[in-house]
N, C-alpha and C positions, 0 to 999 in steps of 0.2 A: 504494500500500500504506500502510495506517495502522499505524505502528509500535506505538502503544499497544494497539490491538486485537489485533495479532499476538502481543504478549508477555503479554497479559492472563492466559492460562492458566498461564504460568510465574510471573508475579507472584502470582497466587492460590496456586499450589502452594508457592512459597518463603515467602510471608508466613504461611501456615498452619503452616510448619515453622520458625518463629522467626527468619526473615530479615527485615530491614527494607530498604526502598528508601532508600538513602543518597545517591544522586545520580541525577539525571534530566536528560537533555538531548535535543535532537532526535536520534533514531535511536540513543540510548545510554541504558543504565540500569545501575545498580550496586546489588547486593543485598549486605547484610553481616550477619554475626553477630560475636560476640567472637572467633571462631576461623576464620572463612572469609569470602572475598569472591568473588562471582560477577558478572562483567560481561557484558553482551550488547550488541553493536553491530550495526547493520544497514548494509551497504554497498549503497546504492541503485543504483550503477552495475553492480554484479555480481549483485544480487538474492540476497545470501546474508547469513547471520548469522555473526558471529564471537564466540565465547565465550572468556573468560579466567577462570581460577580461581586462587586462592592464599590464603595465610594473611593477607596484608596487601597494600596497594596497590603495594608495591615488589617483590613476588615473584609477580606474576601470570604464568601460563603459558597459552598458547593451548590450548584443549581441542579438539583435532582428532580425527577418526575414527581416525587412526593412534595418537595418544596414548591414546585410549580402549582400543584393541586392545592396545597394548604395555604400558601401565601397569595397566590394569584387567582385561585378559583378555576383553574384550567386543568381539567382531568383527561385531556386528550392523550397524554403519555403515561398514564398511571400504571400500565401493565409492562412498562419497560424498566430496565435497571438504570439506564443513563439516557441522555438525550443525544440524538444524532445531530449532525450539522444542519440537515434540513429541518429537524424538529426545532432547533435553536432559532433558526431564521424565522420560521413560522411563529414561534412564541414571541420573539422580539417585535414582530410586525403587529401582533394582536395584544394578548393579555400582558405581555412584557414590555409594552411600549414605554411604561414609566421608568424602566431600567435605562432605556435609550435616552430618556430625558434627564436622567440623574436625580429622580425624585427622592428626596431625603426620607420621606415617610415610607416609601417602598423598602429602602435599605434598612430602616429601623425595624420594619416588620420581618424582614429576612433575618436580621440579627436576633430578634426575639424568638423566631422559629428555631434557629440554630441553637440558641441557648436552651430553649425548652427541650429539644431533642437530646442535647448533651446531658442535661440533668436527668431526663428519663432513662437514658442509656446507663448513666452512672448508678441510678437508683436500682435498676434491674441487676446490674453486675454486683452491687453491694448485697442485694437480697440473695442472689445465688451463692455468693461467697459465705454469707452467714448460714445458709442451709448446709453447705458443704462442711463448714466448721462444726455445725451442730451434729451432722452425721458422724463425723470423726469422734466427737465427744461421746455420742451415744454408744458407739462401737466399743469404746474403752470404759464404759459405765461412769463417765465423768458427768454426772447429772447437773452439777453446779454450772459448768460451762455450757452444757446443752441448753439449759434454761437461759443463760446469758445470751447465747447466739439466737435462740428463737425469739427472745424479747427484742432483738434488733431487727427482726424481719417484719414484714407486713403480714400479720397473722391472717388477715382475710384472704390472702393469696396462697396460703399453705394448704396442702392436702389434709384431710381429716386425720390421717395417720400421725402427722406431726403434732396435732393438738392432743391426740390420745397419748402419745409419747411424752408430751409436755406435762400432762396430768400425772402420768406414772413417775416422771422425774421429780415433780413436786412432792408426791407421796413418799418417794424413797428418801427425800431429804428431811422429812418430818419425823 
């Protein structure tokens, strides 16, 4: 795959809309205006494009089909893992027009979305780690630590078996 040929339609579209190519490397390009940056990278091992947008290089957020749906209300790409170059052009011509215009509220919404996703991901990882630690404690009959780790989880997400074990652990310690 020739990266330059693949992104040519995007480059043509963005440059006719006042974006400049500000950085170009193998399988990577950055387009900029005074109020917006769009980067596109191609992962040759995965055969996919990754797009990031933001107001500056420090605030770039990955533009995924989920972000397009949640932030922009555009669900045309919801069954894809990433956006293609054609998808990106289509999006920027329609629901993503505010990105082209450098709309600050749009970038704020994107940042809030990314922050929320990050917190949700961290919450799930922490929950899973506490369950794994509780399992280890249960295996060695360390009921004190089992209770401690279960108390750190979101109990409403636990299978009933953990709640039964929790009750058993409490009984063992009394």
